[in-house]
Structures are given as structure tokens and as C-alpha cells.
C-alpha positions in Angstrom: -198.6 -140.3 127.2 -199.0 -139.0 123.7 -201.8 -137.0 123.0 -201.6 -136.6 119.6 -202.4 -139.7 118.0 -201.0 -138.6 114.6 -197.3 -138.4 115.8 -195.6 -141.8 117.1 -192.6 -142.6 118.6 -190.6 -144.9 116.3 -188.6 -147.7 116.9 -184.7 -146.9 116.1 -184.7 -150.5 114.0 -187.6 -149.3 112.2 -186.0 -146.3 111.1 -184.5 -145.9 107.7 -182.6 -143.2 105.6 -185.3 -141.2 105.6 -186.1 -138.9 108.7 -189.1 -136.3 107.5 -192.5 -136.7 109.8 -194.5 -137.4 106.8 -192.9 -140.9 106.4 -193.0 -142.0 109.9 -197.2 -140.5 110.1 -199.2 -143.1 112.2 -201.5 -143.7 109.7 -199.0 -144.5 106.7 -197.2 -147.2 109.5 -200.4 -148.6 110.7 -201.3 -149.2 106.9 -198.2 -150.2 105.4 -198.0 -152.9 108.8 -201.3 -154.4 107.6 -200.1 -154.7 103.7 -197.0 -156.2 104.9 -198.8 -158.8 107.4 -201.1 -159.8 104.5 -198.5 -160.7 102.5 -196.9 -158.6 99.6 -194.2 -158.7 96.9 -192.4 -155.3 95.8 -193.6 -153.7 92.7 -190.4 -154.1 91.3 -190.2 -157.6 91.5 -193.7 -158.1 89.7 -193.0 -155.4 87.3 -190.6 -153.3 85.2 -191.2 -149.6 86.1 -190.0 -147.1 83.2 -190.1 -143.2 83.0 -188.9 -140.7 80.4 -186.3 -138.4 81.6 -187.1 -134.5 81.6 -184.0 -134.3 79.1 -185.0 -136.8 76.6 -188.9 -135.6 76.5 -187.5 -132.0 75.9 -185.3 -133.1 72.9 -187.7 -135.2 71.2 -190.6 -133.0 71.8 -189.1 -129.7 70.7 -187.7 -132.1 67.4 -191.1 -133.0 66.6 -193.7 -130.5 66.7 -197.3 -130.8 68.4 -199.0 -129.9 65.4 -199.0 -132.9 64.1 -201.2 -134.0 66.4 -200.5 -137.5 65.7 -199.7 -139.5 68.8 -200.7 -138.4 72.3 -198.9 -138.4 75.0 -200.4 -139.4 78.4 -199.1 -136.9 81.3 -200.1 -136.7 84.8 -203.6 -134.5 84.3 -204.6 -137.6 81.9 -204.1 -139.9 84.3 -207.7 -140.8 86.4 -208.5 -143.9 88.6 -208.5 -146.9 86.0 -209.4 -144.3 83.1 -207.3 -142.1 80.8 -209.3 -138.9 79.7 -207.0 -137.3 76.9 -209.1 -134.5 76.4 -206.1 -131.8 77.2 -202.6 -133.4 76.3 -199.4 -132.9 73.8 -198.7 -134.9 70.8 -195.7 -136.2 68.7 -195.0 -137.8 65.4 -196.0 -141.3 64.7 -192.1 -141.5 63.6 -191.0 -140.4 67.1 -193.3 -142.7 68.6 -192.0 -145.6 67.1 -188.3 -144.9 67.1 -188.7 -144.5 70.9 -190.3 -148.2 71.6 -189.0 -148.0 75.4 -191.6 -145.5 76.3 -194.8 -146.3 74.0 -197.6 -147.5 75.9 -199.6 -150.9 74.7 -203.0 -152.4 76.2 -202.5 -153.8 79.6 -199.5 -151.7 80.8 -200.0 -149.5 83.9 -199.6 -145.8 83.8 -198.7 -144.1 87.2 -198.6 -140.7 87.7 -196.0 -139.8 90.4 -195.5 -136.0 90.2 -197.9 -133.0 90.6 -201.5 -135.0 90.9 -199.7 -137.7 91.7 -200.8 -141.4 93.0 -203.5 -142.1 90.3 -203.0 -145.3 88.3 -204.6 -146.6 85.1 -204.2 -149.5 82.8 -204.0 -148.4 79.0 -207.1 -149.9 77.0 -207.2 -151.5 73.8 -209.2 -148.8 72.4 -207.5 -145.7 72.5 -205.1 -146.4 69.6 -201.2 -145.3 69.9 -200.1 -143.8 72.8 -196.8 -142.7 74.4 -195.4 -141.8 77.7 -195.3 -138.1 78.9 -193.8 -136.2 81.7 -194.5 -136.7 85.0 -195.7 -140.8 84.4 -194.0 -143.9 84.6 -194.8 -147.2 82.7 -195.6 -150.4 84.8 -195.5 -153.4 82.7 -196.6 -156.5 84.4 -194.8 -159.9 84.4 -197.7 -162.2 85.1 -200.3 -160.5 87.1 -203.7 -158.9 86.5 -203.1 -155.2 85.5 -206.5 -154.3 86.4 -206.2 -156.0 89.9 -202.6 -154.1 90.3 -204.3 -150.8 89.5 -207.0 -151.2 92.0 -204.6 -151.9 94.8 -202.6 -148.8 93.9 -206.0 -146.7 93.5 -207.2 -148.2 96.9 -206.7 -146.3 100.7 -204.0 -148.5 101.6 -201.8 -148.0 97.9 -202.7 -144.6 98.1 -201.4 -144.3 101.5 -198.2 -146.2 100.9 -197.6 -143.9 97.8 -198.4 -140.8 99.7 -195.6 -142.3 102.4 -193.1 -142.1 99.7 -193.5 -138.7 98.3 -190.7 -135.9 98.6 -192.1 -132.5 98.4 -189.9 -129.5 96.6 -192.0 -127.2 94.3 -194.4 -130.4 94.0 -195.0 -133.5 95.4 -192.8 -136.4 93.9 -192.3 -140.1 94.2 -188.9 -141.2 92.7 -189.0 -144.2 90.6 -186.5 -146.5 93.5 -189.5 -145.8 96.0 -192.2 -147.0 93.2 -190.3 -150.3 93.0 -190.5 -150.5 96.5 -194.0 -150.1 96.9 -195.9 -153.7 98.5 -198.5 -154.8 96.7 -200.5 -157.7 98.3 -200.1 -161.3 96.8 -203.3 -162.9 96.2 -204.4 -166.1 94.0 -204.9 -165.8 90.0 -208.6 -166.2 90.5 -208.9 -163.6 93.0 -206.8 -161.1 90.9 -209.3 -162.2 88.3 -212.1 -161.4 90.0 -211.1 -158.1 91.2 -209.6 -156.8 87.9 -212.8 -157.9 85.9 -214.7 -155.5 87.7 -212.6 -152.5 86.0 -212.9 -154.6 82.9 -216.2 -154.3 82.8 -216.0 -150.6 83.6 -214.0 -150.5 80.8 -216.7 -152.4 78.4 -219.6 -149.8 80.1 -217.5 -146.9 79.1 -217.5 -147.8 75.6 -221.0 -148.4 75.2 -221.8 -145.0 76.9 -219.8 -143.3 74.2 -221.9 -145.3 71.8 -225.1 -144.2 73.4 -223.7 -140.6 73.3 -222.7 -140.3 69.5 -225.8 -141.8 68.4 -227.7 -139.7 70.4 -225.8 -136.8 69.3 -225.9 -137.7 65.4 -230.1 -138.2 66.1 -230.0 -134.6 67.1 -228.1 -133.4 64.6 -229.6 -134.9 61.9 -233.1 -133.4 63.1 -231.8 -129.9 63.6 -229.6 -129.8 60.5 -226.9 -128.9 63.1 -223.9 -126.5 61.1 -221.0 -126.8 63.3 -220.4 -123.0 61.9 -222.8 -121.7 64.1 -220.3 -121.8 66.5 -217.5 -120.5 64.4 -219.3 -117.7 63.3 -217.3 -114.1 63.1 -216.8 -112.4 66.0 -218.6 -109.5 64.8 -222.3 -109.2 62.8 -225.1 -107.2 61.4 -228.7 -107.8 62.9 -231.8 -106.1 62.4 -234.1 -104.4 64.5 -236.5 -107.3 64.7 -233.8 -109.6 66.0 -232.9 -107.0 69.0 -234.7 -107.7 72.4 -234.3 -106.2 75.9 -230.7 -106.5 76.1 -228.4 -104.6 73.6 -224.9 -105.8 75.0 -223.0 -107.7 72.6 -222.7 -110.7 74.9 -226.5 -111.0 74.6 -226.4 -110.8 71.0 -223.6 -112.6 70.3 -222.8 -113.8 66.6 -223.4 -117.3 67.9 -226.6 -116.8 69.4 -227.6 -114.8 66.5 -227.0 -117.4 63.8 -228.5 -120.0 66.3 -232.0 -118.4 65.9 -231.7 -117.5 62.4 -230.8 -121.3 62.0 -233.8 -122.6 63.5 -235.8 -120.3 61.8 -234.5 -121.4 58.4 -234.8 -124.7 59.0 -238.5 -124.4 61.0 -237.1 -126.5 64.1 -240.0 -126.6 66.2 -239.2 -124.7 69.6 -240.4 -123.6 73.2 -238.9 -121.7 76.0 -237.9 -123.6 79.0 -240.7 -121.9 81.5 -243.1 -123.6 79.1 -242.2 -127.2 80.1 -240.7 -126.9 83.5 -240.9 -124.9 86.5 -237.6 -123.4 88.4 -237.0 -123.1 91.5 -233.5 -121.7 92.9 -232.4 -120.2 96.2 -229.7 -117.5 96.4 -228.1 -118.2 99.4 -229.9 -119.8 101.7 -230.7 -118.5 105.2 -226.9 -119.1 106.3 -226.3 -122.3 105.4 -222.2 -122.8 106.0 -220.4 -125.8 106.3 -220.9 -125.7 110.3 -224.2 -127.3 109.0 -222.5 -130.0 106.7 -223.1 -134.0 108.6 -221.5 -137.1 107.9 -225.5 -138.7 107.9 -228.7 -136.2 106.7 -230.1 -135.6 103.7 -227.8 -134.9 100.7 -226.7 -131.7 99.5 -226.1 -131.5 95.9 -223.9 -128.9 94.2 -222.9 -128.2 90.7 -219.4 -129.6 91.8 -221.0 -133.1 91.8 -222.1 -133.9 88.7 -221.2 -134.0 85.4 -221.9 -135.4 81.9 -225.3 -137.0 83.2 -224.0 -138.3 86.6 -224.3 -137.4 90.1 -221.1 -138.6 92.1 -223.1 -139.3 94.9 -220.0 -140.8 97.0 -219.0 -136.8 97.0 -222.0 -135.7 98.3 -222.2 -133.7 101.8 -225.0 -133.9 104.0 -226.7 -131.3 105.8 -228.6 -131.0 109.4 -232.5 -131.7 109.0 -233.7 -128.8 110.0 -231.8 -126.6 107.2 -233.2 -129.1 105.1 -236.7 -128.3 106.1 -236.2 -124.9 106.0 -236.2 -125.0 102.0 -239.1 -127.6 100.5 -239.1 -126.1 97.1 -235.8 -127.2 96.4 -235.9 -130.7 97.5 -235.8 -132.7 94.8 -237.5 -135.9 93.4 -237.0 -138.8 90.8 -237.8 -136.9 87.3 -236.2 -133.7 88.5 -233.4 -131.7 86.8 -230.2 -130.2 88.3 -229.0 -127.3 86.1 -226.1 -125.4 87.5 -226.2 -121.6 87.5 -222.8 -120.5 89.1 -219.8 -121.1 88.1 -219.4 -123.7 86.0 -223.2 -123.0 84.5 -225.6 -124.7 82.4 -225.0 -128.7 83.1 -227.8 -130.5 83.6 -228.5 -134.0 85.3 -231.9 -135.7 86.2 -232.3 -136.9 89.4 -232.2 -140.7 89.2 -234.2 -143.2 92.0 -232.5 -142.0 95.4 -231.5 -143.9 98.4 -231.8 -140.5 100.5 -233.9 -137.3 100.7 -231.9 -134.6 98.7 -232.0 -130.9 98.1 -229.9 -128.7 95.6 -227.5 -126.0 97.0 -227.7 -122.5 96.0 -225.7 -122.7 93.1 -228.1 -125.2 91.3 -231.5 -124.7 90.0 -234.2 -127.3 90.5 -236.2 -127.8 87.2 -239.8 -129.8 87.3 -241.2 -130.8 84.4 -245.4 -129.0 84.4 -248.1 -131.7 85.2 -249.5 -130.5 81.8 -246.3 -131.2 79.6 -245.1 -134.5 77.9 -241.5 -134.2 77.9 -239.0 -137.0 78.7 -236.6 -135.7 81.7 -233.6 -137.6 79.6 -234.4 -135.9 76.5 -234.4 -132.6 78.4 -231.0 -133.4 80.2 -229.6 -134.2 76.9 -230.4 -131.0 75.1 -229.8 -128.8 77.8 -226.3 -129.7 77.6 -226.5 -129.8 74.0 -224.9 -126.9 71.8 -228.0 -125.5 70.6 -228.6 -124.7 74.6 -225.3 -123.9 75.7 -224.6 -121.2 73.2 -227.7 -119.6 74.6 -226.6 -120.1 78.0 -223.3 -118.6 77.5 -224.8 -115.7 75.8 -227.5 -115.2 78.8 -224.5 -115.2 81.7 -223.7 -112.5 83.7 -221.1 -112.1 86.2 -217.0 -110.9 86.3 -215.7 -112.9 89.0 -217.5 -116.2 88.1 -220.4 -116.8 85.7 -223.9 -117.0 86.6 -227.3 -117.5 85.4 -230.5 -116.2 86.8 -233.9 -117.7 87.1 -235.2 -115.1 84.8 -232.6 -116.2 81.9 -232.8 -119.8 82.8 -236.8 -119.7 81.9 -235.6 -118.0 78.3 -233.8 -120.6 77.1 -235.1 -122.0 73.8 -235.3 -125.9 74.0 -235.9 -127.3 70.5 -238.1 -130.0 70.3 -237.7 -133.1 67.9 -240.0 -136.4 66.7 -236.8 -138.6 67.8 -237.0 -137.4 71.4 -237.8 -140.4 72.9 -235.2 -142.4 71.1 -232.7 -139.5 72.1 -233.6 -139.9 75.8 -233.6 -143.8 76.0 -229.7 -143.5 74.3 -229.2 -140.5 77.1 -230.6 -142.9 79.8 -228.2 -145.7 78.8 -225.6 -143.6 78.8 -225.8 -142.0 82.1 -226.8 -145.8 83.9 -223.5 -146.7 82.0 -221.5 -144.1 83.2 -222.6 -144.5 86.8 -222.2 -148.0 87.0 -218.6 -147.8 85.6 -217.7 -145.4 88.7 -219.3 -147.9 90.7 -217.7 -151.1 89.4 -214.1 -148.8 89.4 -215.1 -148.1 93.1 -215.9 -151.7 93.9 -212.5 -153.1 92.9 -210.8 -150.6 95.4 -213.3 -151.6 98.2 -212.5 -155.7 97.6 -208.8 -154.8 97.8 -209.7 -152.8 101.0 -212.1 -155.6 102.4 -209.3 -158.4 101.6 -206.7 -156.6 103.4 -209.0 -155.5 106.4 -210.3 -159.3 106.5 -213.7 -158.4 106.1 -213.7 -160.7 103.0 -211.9 -164.2 102.5 -209.9 -164.7 99.6 -211.9 -168.0 99.1 -215.1 -166.1 99.0 -214.1 -164.3 96.0 -212.2 -167.6 94.4 -215.5 -169.1 94.4 -217.4 -166.4 93.4 -214.9 -166.0 90.2 -215.2 -169.9 89.7 -219.0 -169.5 90.0 -219.0 -166.9 87.6 -217.0 -168.9 84.8 -220.0 -171.6 85.3 -222.6 -168.8 84.3 -223.8 -168.9 87.9 -223.8 -165.2 89.7 -225.4 -166.0 92.7 -221.9 -165.7 94.7 -221.0 -162.4 93.2 -224.4 -161.0 94.0 -223.8 -162.0 97.4 -220.7 -160.1 97.3 -221.5 -156.9 95.5 -224.6 -156.4 97.7 -222.6 -156.0 100.4 -220.5 -153.1 99.1 -221.5 -149.4 100.1 -220.2 -146.2 99.3 -218.9 -146.4 102.7 -217.2 -149.9 102.2 -218.5 -153.3 102.8 -221.0 -154.3 105.3 -221.2 -150.9 106.5 -224.9 -150.2 107.3 -224.4 -146.3 107.3 -223.3 -146.3 103.7 -225.7 -146.1 100.8 -225.1 -149.4 98.8 -222.9 -149.1 96.1 -225.1 -151.2 93.6 -229.0 -150.5 94.1 -230.1 -152.5 91.4 -228.2 -155.9 90.4 -230.5 -156.9 88.0 -230.0 -153.5 86.2 -225.8 -154.1 86.2 -226.0 -157.8 84.7 -228.8 -156.9 82.4 -226.8 -153.5 81.1 -223.4 -155.8 81.0 -225.3 -157.9 78.5 -226.4 -155.2 76.7 -223.4 -153.8 76.2 -221.8 -156.4 74.3 -224.8 -156.2 71.5 -224.3 -153.4 68.6 -226.0 -150.5 69.0 -228.7 -150.2 65.9 -231.7 -147.8 65.9 -235.3 -149.4 66.2 -237.4 -148.5 63.3 
């Protein structure tokens, strides 16, 4: 009897041309069999799969320099689950883009990373402008199916397992085009595809709303602070007066950017307060020997700096800790309205603690900020301004450490916080941005969970069809019933936190995101 469940005896009739162990891993075989038994079609039958050869890319990239910054190329690091992040990429000229039509990208096409950071798929959204294929990414042009449903399948547990099974490893994992075309995709009715695909489309709508809210808040703060980007781009050396010198004489603390910032505040009479006058600050250096051995599948959550970014806590990535370790440190337990502030590694990130479905404490790399009882300041304004350039310049100047940046409680307390007339408006926009970002992530996850529930027979296709038909009649009752069953661990999993704790908030936000964003007087 085989004592290792990851190793199986494979019937000779099932053995294909490949003989590597990963291809016949029991988990992959079981997942592949489930998809086939559900009913599926090879990806190459329902879509055209195209990639750019390395020679072709090198040829046009060397002939057309990157300095034009005209048409961004989508590379593997730009592809996230049903989202494209083009923060760091390379460019080609418009002329080259239009000359190479075969590898240009259009709205509704799918991009799939197949090398390095492989297996991630996203649909090209309508609001990205001109885009082109880069290296290590292929284009999937769907014939008639819903591309948002197809990406949800490819990003699901089963899609990822099948793609992982097909990888070959040389310098880095790679799935070749021939094998991508053989990937089986489950076959379901158009109404079912539309229901699942619409969850991703709704996420796209909320991402657009999130950007509008963020830009509006930025404009409000920029206007009141009379912000000048030259503060960040000032000379690398400067002369300061003795009155401007404080207790530290090092160049980092007295950086030209920080000195320029303080001068700008004085010049424009910006009202400001030290952070210690607004909040109490609690943090731990270490945690009485807290190590990964105390991590559990259930229990209070531990929030570390890696689990929040841009105003959102990724609750599906949080670890749980043993109850007795949680009770050891009550001063770093958090509650709704507290602010978590990263102080090690990627320092200076701030996020408001929302209403929680579980108890939570911050780890040793995070400080807890709690607004003082006698202070009137909206935590979401504080979140926004702590992440703003006017505070981030200070964070960078206060940081110490060689191996990794660190900011102590002493210096966190001395951060200077601008006080604005439109703080409440900024706070409202920041709250809308955070909620939109969180719900859009939950919607993308919901599409994957729905695919997995179908394959595992935990949800029938008829239930999905009925919900979609009801939605088209303006009735969301059946949609609510399905979404209320989803948790961070899957469908009908009582051990998981609800994926959508407040369904009213979801529907209200989707309706609001369709409206123009205007400033109220």
C-alpha cells in the first residue's frame, strides 16, 4: 500500500508522452478528472491563442526605443487575477503597435502569463487605451464564450492546477502554447457564464470608481496644501539655517525634500499637528517568542505589513494565532476605527481597521494608532494623509536601518499631520475608495469560488441560471442567496468568514459607481 498520497500508480493507458512526476501528481490528476467529468472543451477549440516570439519582440523593441512611452506592453508581472497593473512596464511606438496587428490587444481579449510568474489571467479592460503583447504573455481571443467567465475558470483552483500540471521547468516554469491550447475549460450555459462573468465586470466597474474617488481626494488635498511636486524633486543638496536644525544632524533626517516640505508648510500657513497629539501609539518589538509554530487555521487574526496595501486588508491572506499568544498582548489588539501603520520593511503604509468578523492583533512590524478621546479627526482622513506624499517624505527621512527600513514609535509620534478644511470630504472619498477596492477583490474571488462550487457539485447550474434571469428582471433575491453562501474558504463553509458581510453595501455601491462623481457643496 502506498503511504504517500502525493504519489500514485498511473495506469499505462493514461500515460502520455511526458514522464515527469509533476505531470502525474495525484492532486493534478484528480482535478483534471473532475473537470473532464463535469464536461469541458479544450481552450484551443473555443479560442485562438497567440504569442509574440522572442525574436520578434527583440526585433521591434530594439528598433523602436522605449523612450517614446506611447504604447505599453503587457508583461507577466503586469498580469494579476482579472486585473492589469501597468505601473512598471516597457513601451513601443504607436507606429510599431499598428504595424504588428497580430500581437496588439483589444478590449475583451484575455492575457495569460505563461513563463515566470505564470498561470495568471486577466481580460483587457475598456479603459486602458492602446496595449500590446509583451514577452512571456499570450493573447487568448475567445470565439463566442464570455471571456470574464473563462478567466475566472483559469484563475480558479482547478484551472491553476491544470496549468501547473502542464508546466515544464528549465530556468523558470513555462507552459508552451501547444499545451495551453489543450487545457480543458468547463462547458456551461450562456446564462451561467454571464452570471459568473458579471461578477468580474462589476469588479472592473468598482475599480474605475475607486480611481475616481482617489483622484478626487488627491485633488482636494493638493488644492488645500497648494502642493508642489517640486518639493519631491528638489536638489540633492541644500543649505539650512540653524533654526531649522533639530536633534539629528544626519543628511537623511535633514533631507532637502523634508526641509522643502517644512518650508512649504510655513510659507502657506498650513495648519498642522504632531501625530502624538492625535493618536496613542502602541507597538511591540518582538512578541514573547511568537513564531510560525503558533500560527493556526482558526483563532484571532494576526495583521502584518504584507497583508494590507492601498487602504485594504487582504483578509483571505491573514494568518491566525493561538489564543494564549493573542491574550498576552492586549495593547496591540485592534478594533474598528483603529489604524494600522507599518513600521518595518515597506514602512509608512496606513489602513483603517474596518468592522471585523474576527478578533485581530497587529504583529511586531505594525504599530497600532488609536484616536485620542478628546480629538476630532476622521480615521479615514488620517489614513489618506498618512499615505500622502506630505507625510511619506517625513517617513522616509525618519527611517533608520541598513538591511531593511525601520521607523520607531518615537519618530512615528513626531510625524507632522496637515489639518484641512475639507477633511470630512477627503475621508468620505477615502472610505469609498477602500470599500470599492475591497469589494472588487471579493467579487473577483466570488467568480472563482462559483466556478469551483459548480465543479464540486456544491452549486447547481440551474441555481445560477435562475439567479441571472431574476437579475435581468430587476430581482436580486436569488443573487443574494448565492452570495450569502460564499465565505473566504469557499461555499457553505461555516469555518470561513463571509465573503460579503454586508450585501446591502455591495448593491448600493454598484449603483453609486454608475453615477458621476461630483463634489457636494
